[in-house]
C-alpha positions, -999 to 999 in steps of 0.1 A, spaced: 456 -83 -328 420 -97 -328 410 -69 -305 433 -43 -315 404 -19 -329 387 -26 -295 422 -18 -279 428 14 -293 428 45 -273 391 63 -285 410 98 -284 434 86 -309 409 65 -333 381 96 -325 409 119 -345 420 92 -372 384 89 -381 373 123 -382 408 128 -404 396 104 -428 363 119 -430 379 153 -435 399 137 -466 372 119 -481 355 153 -485 377 168 -510 382 135 -537 352 135 -562 360 103 -577 344 72 -574 374 54 -565 388 71 -532 358 63 -508 350 26 -526 387 21 -514 383 36 -478 351 14 -473 370 -18 -481 398 -8 -465 379 -2 -433 358 -35 -436 392 -52 -441 403 -36 -407 371 -48 -387 378 -79 -398 414 -85 -393 414 -60 -360 380 -65 -344 355 -87 -328 323 -72 -340 290 -87 -346 284 -88 -386 247 -93 -383 241 -61 -362 264 -43 -381 246 -53 -418 214 -45 -396 232 -7 -386 243 -8 -426 211 -12 -447 197 22 -438 228 36 -454 228 13 -482 193 25 -483 205 61 -486 234 55 -509 213 40 -535 191 68 -530 221 92 -538 229 70 -568 199 71 -590 189 113 -577 223 120 -590 220 101 -621 185 112 -629 183 151 -619 221 158 -630 230 190 -646 264 183 -659 259 157 -685 291 164 -704 311 129 -716 311 99 -736 275 79 -730 281 44 -712 247 38 -704 212 38 -718 182 29 -697 149 31 -715 163 60 -746 180 78 -713 217 84 -722 238 78 -691 269 96 -692 303 91 -677 305 124 -655 270 114 -642 277 79 -637 310 89 -619 292 119 -597 265 94 -585 293 65 -577 313 91 -557 282 103 -534 270 67 -532 303 54 -517 310 82 -499 282 77 -482 293 42 -476 324 52 -466 312 77 -441 286 51 -423 317 22 -424 338 45 -406 313 58 -384 303 19 -374 338 8 -366 343 34 -342 306 31 -325 312 -10 -324 349 -8 -314 349 16 -283 337 17 -247 317 49 -245 329 54 -207 366 49 -215 363 75 -254 353 102 -223 381 94 -200 405 94 -229 390 130 -242 398 145 -203 434 127 -204 444 132 -241 423 163 -251 417 180 -222 383 182 -221 368 202 -193 357 175 -163 326 192 -158 315 187 -194 332 149 -193 313 139 -161 281 157 -171 281 133 -203 292 102 -186 261 105 -156 237 112 -186 250 80 -201 244 59 -170 210 74 -170 198 60 -203 190 26 -189 172 36 -160 151 59 -181 142 33 -203 130 10 -172 113 41 -160 94 47 -190 81 10 -193 73 11 -155 50 46 -158 38 27 -192 25 -1 -168 9 20 -140 -9 42 -168 -25 4 -182 -34 -6 -145 -54 20 -141 -75 18 -171 -58 38 -192 -65 32 -230 -44 31 -258 -57 48 -285 -56 37 -318 -45 67 -339 -11 78 -338 -12 116 -336 -33 110 -303 -8 84 -290 18 107 -292 0 136 -278 -10 113 -252 25 101 -245 35 138 -223 17 120 -196 45 96 -195 72 122 -204 65 150 -185 69 124 -149 100 114 -165 109 146 -170 107 155 -131 124 124 -121 156 132 -139 157 165 -130 153 152 -95 181 124 -105 202 148 -118 203 172 -85 209 142 -63 239 129 -86 252 168 -88 249 169 -43 269 134 -45 295 145 -64 299 174 -44 303 156 -11 331 133 -26 351 163 -36 343 173 -69 350 208 -81 353 208 -114 390 214 -119 416 195 -139 430 167 -125 468 149 -130 468 122 -118 432 93 -127 424 67 -111 417 46 -142 446 58 -170 437 57 -209 473 55 -223 486 57 -259 505 26 -264 523 3 -298 486 -5 -305 480 28 -311 505 34 -336 506 4 -355 465 12 -364 475 47 -370 497 37 -394 472 13 -411 444 40 -409 472 63 -429 481 39 -452 441 33 -463 432 69 -468 467 72 -486 457 45 -505 425 55 -513 436 88 -524 466 82 -548 447 52 -564 432 73 -588 468 79 -604 472 45 -608 444 42 -629 
C-alpha cells in the first residue's frame, strides 16, 4: 500500500482532488482547510514514496504566499468586529480578522498540498490515457498533448544547442537583462521553426500508422479502476468530511 497513491487511476484521483478543492471553496473557517492540508500530508506519508526534499522546495513559494495572505488580511481587513484576541504595537486584532486571515492562509496551503500530491504521484502519460478511457477525452486532443509532452525534453536540448552555436559564432552575452530578453528572439525563432517541422513530421507519421482521431474501444495499454481506487477514494472523502464537520465538534 506504500505505492497506493502512485497506483491510483489518475482520472479518479483528478476528480477527487477537484471535489476537495471545490468543497474547500465553500468553507470560511480556518479549521476545514487546516484539517484537509494535514490529512493530505498524512496520505502522502502513508501511501506514497515521494521525495520530501523536493516537495518542501516546491512548497516554499506557497508558504510565502500563505504568509502574505495572512498579514494583508490582518492589516487591510474591513470587518473588525468581535473580541480582541491580540494587540501588536497598539494595533488590535479581532477574532473575525484572525479567523479570516487563517482561513485564507490554510486554504492556500491545502490547495498547494492537493496540487503537489497529484503532480508528484501521477504519471503524465498514464493520466492522458486515463482521460481518454474513463472520461472520454477526444483522441485528437489526448495524443496532441502527449506528443507535446514528449517534445519538452527535446526542446530543452535544442535550446542549449542553439545557445552553444551562438557562442561559437562569437555572440556576446549582454549584461543588461532587457537587452538579453530581447536577444532571446534569436534563439526562440529557430526553435519555433524546428517545432513546426517536428509537429508536421509527427502528424504525417501518425496518419501513416492509421491514426484518424476516431474513438476506439480497444487500447494497447488499459488504465483500469481497481480496489486501490475504492480504498483511496474512501480515505479522500473521509478526510474532506472530517474537515467539513470539525467545526461542529469544536
